[in-house]
N, C-alpha and C positions, 0 to 999 in steps of 0.2 A: 658172443654178441647177443644182445637182448633186444626186445622190441623197442625199448626206450632208446637204445643206441640208434636204431634205424630211423626213428622219428626225429632225430636231431638233424638229419640231412635235408637240404633244400631239394625238392623234387625236380627242379628244372636243371639240376646238375647231374653229372654222371657219377656212378659209384664204381671205383676201381679197386680190385683186389682186396675187398673187405674180408677179413678173416671171420669165418662163420661156419656153422654146421650147414648141412643141406636142408635145414628146416625151411618151411614156407612161412614167411611173415606176412600176416594180413594187417595192413596199416590203414587206419582211417582217422578222420578228424584232424588232419594235419593243418597247422595254423597258418597256411598261406591264403586262406579264404575258405571256401566250402568245397571239400573234395567229395564230388557226387558219388563216384564208385570207389569201392575199396581198391587199393593198389597192391599188387602181389609182387614180392621180391623173391627170386629163386637163386640158389647158388649154382655154380657150374658143375657140381658133383665132386669137385676136388677140394672142397672147403674154402673156395674163393668165389667172390662175385666177379663175373665178367662185367664189361661196361653195360650198364642197363639204364635206359632212359624211362622214367616213369611217365605213363600217360594219364592225364587227369583232365577234368573239366573244372575250370575256375570261374566263379561268379563273384561279383562285387559284394562285399559284406553289406548287410542292411544298415544304412546310416542311423545313428542314434536319433531318437525323436527330439524335435526342437521344443524347448520349454520356455516359459517366461523367465527372463533374467532380471529385468529392471523396468522401472517406470520413470521417465524424465518429465519433470513439471517445469513449464515456462510461463512467466519469469520465475526464477528461483527465489528472488527476493523482490519485495515491492513495499512502497510507502503509500498508504491509502488514507485519505482524510476521513474523519468520522462521517458515516452514512453515505460515503461515496462508493463507486464500483470499480472493479478491476476484473478483466477477463483472463483466465488461465487456460493453458492447453497442456495436454499430456501425450507422450509418445511411449508406447509399450515396446520394449526391446527384447528380442529372443536370445536364446543361448548361442545362436550363430552370429550375434552382434548386429543383426539386421532387424528392421521393423517387424514385429510379430504380426501374424495373420489376423489376430483379434485385437483391435485397438480400443475396444470399449473399456471404460473405467467408471468407477463410482466415486463421486466427489464428497468430501466432508471438510468441515472447518471447526476449529475449537471455539470460535466465537463468530458472531455475525451469521450470514447465510450464504449458501452457494448453490447454484442451480445444476441441473444435469448437464448443462452446456458449459459449466465452469465459470459462470458469471458470479463473482463474489461481491456481496454488499457488506461493507464494514459496519460494526456497531457504532453507536454514538460515541464521540470523544468524551473522555473523562479528565480528571485532574492529573492523571499519570499516563505515560505512554503505554500502549497495549501491544503485546506480541502475540500473534495468532498463527497457528500452523494450518496450512491447507494440505490435504492429503488426497491423492488420486490412487485408488486401489484397482488393480487389474481384475476385470470380470472373469478372465480365463483362469487366474490363479490368485485367489484373495490373500495369499500369504506374501504377495509381492506388491509393493506400493512405492510411491515417490512423494516427496513433500516440497512445499515452498513456505517461506516465512514472510508474513505481512506485519508491518509496523503501522499502528494507528497513532499518530501524534496526539499528545494531550491538548486540551483546549487552550487556545491562546488567551492570554490575559487581555481584558478589554483595554483598548487604548483610551487614555484620558482625553476628555473633551474640553474644548475651549469654552469659556463662559460666554453667555449671551445677554443682551439687554435690549429693551424696546421702550421708546418714549413717544407719546403723542401729546399734542398741545391743543387746548380748546379755550374758547371764551366762556366765561361763566359770570355769575352774579358778582359784581364788584371787582372783577379782575380776570386773570388768566390762570389756567390750571394745567398741570403736567401730570399725566398718568404714566408711571414708571414701573417697569418689570425688569428684574435682574435674576439671572439663574447661574448658579455655580456648576450645574451639570455634573454633579457628583464630586466636585472639588470644593474645599472650604473657601468662602469668600474672604479675602484678606483686606480689600479696600473697596469702598463704594461711595460715590458722590454724584451730585447733580449740580451743574453750573447753569445758572439762569442769567441771561443778559437782556437788558431792556433800557428804555429811555428814562431819563430823569427830568425833573422840572427845569433844570438849567440847560437841558439839551445836550449834556455831555455823554450821557449813557453810563451804564453801570453793570458790573458783573457781581453776582452773589453766588458763593459756593455753599451748597447744602451737603454736609457730610453725613453719611449714614453711619450711625453708631449703634453699639449693642446688638450687632447682627450675630454675635457669638460664633458658633460653628455651623452656620447655615451652608448647606451644600446644594440645596434645591432652589426653589423659586422664592423670590422676595418681591412683593408688590406694595406700592404706596402712591399717594398723590401729594404733589406740592402745589399749593395755591399762592398766587401773588396778588394781593389786594392792591389795586391801583386805580387811579382815575386819569392817568397820563396815557394819552393815545400814542400808539407806535407799535413797532415790531418787537415781539418778545421771542427769545430763543432759549430752549432748554437742551442741555447736553448731558446724557447719562453715561457714567463710566463705572465699570466693575472690573475687579482684578482677582484672580486666583493664582495658585501655584503653577498653573499650566500656562496662563496667558491673560490677556486683557481684551475687553470689548467696549465699544462706544457706539452711541446712537444719538441723533439730534432731531428736534422738531421745532417748528416756528409757527407763530400765530400773530395776526395783526389785531390790535385792540384800539378802539372798539371794532367790532366786525364791520367789514365794508357794507354799506347800505346799497 
């Protein structure tokens, strides 16, 4: 029987009739825990072991040190508009799967900015979507970190605007005058006219349409004056109409000629 043979036995059990010489075996370091005092095994002098119970002092093994296992970032994904903010939080997890004693982290972002408190400010929107990584690194172990992904949507295309028009009516030398402004607001004007209605000598009244021509590809403002030379007293009305590919606009104004005294 060798020392190795003896070490294979659990010390809390009895040894019965083990064939061995009458040597004394000094056994230590048995892997039941920490064996404080060496344990001695003796034979009965006849080459056999009588029933022997080993006496020992057992202490709990020192538990392994808890280390940083992971960092969880919340929210894990977020969509943040250009120059808007989002707050992130981080939880440091230990090797025992519980919150680690040191919860301090260092924040970083691949674009935009982020404060020590995890408040992220997105960069300005561009013509393409942007994908940004937010990282929280454990201060206790900078080899362990967690990440979140932020999407900053691209700039929205400007919405087309409706056209606008404005008309005012005034008395002037020898007649009435209409000041007209039309605006395509970024869209090409496709049709423009002013309809003027007023009295006639026979008292029937009349409408005249002044069509704006040669406005080409005007997308901005178009201004002009229409003058009606007349000596017939009465109410004169002008109606301005403008059309683009987005929609149409109209405006009216009236004036009495001659002006009331």
